[in-house]
Steps between C-alpha positions, in 0.01 A plus 500: 500500500622741763266629768516856364389379156218295653379794713502735200313249282246428772444873550442543126258207475302611806517867396652586838829658598789260552670464837718786614866397525645509850875533562661196663643722773150605608393136516805414712414781742137388528543123512860439606687180410182319399460710185786334311353150525138599446467805279829549318599144414429346162416146397513330165232235514521210254232226499754216481255223590252610239765537233654158572150354502441608142308825541599775260577839655363803324652845518235768538540845356427806710130563542363201313421281803362801686264623229 
C-alpha cells in the first residue's frame, strides 16, 4: 500500500480530510539534503523472521484494519 492510498483511506475512515500533497521541491527547500533520506525515501518491509518461523502473513485490504 502506498502512502497516498493509506492517507486517503485513513481520512475516509476518520471522516477527516486526507493530507495535502506537497511538491518534493518545496520539501528540498525547507529541509535540504535530509529530506531525501527521511521523507521521500520508501521501504518495503518484509517480516522475514516471522515468515521463516512459520507465521502466515495476511494481506489487508484498504480500510478493513482501520475500521
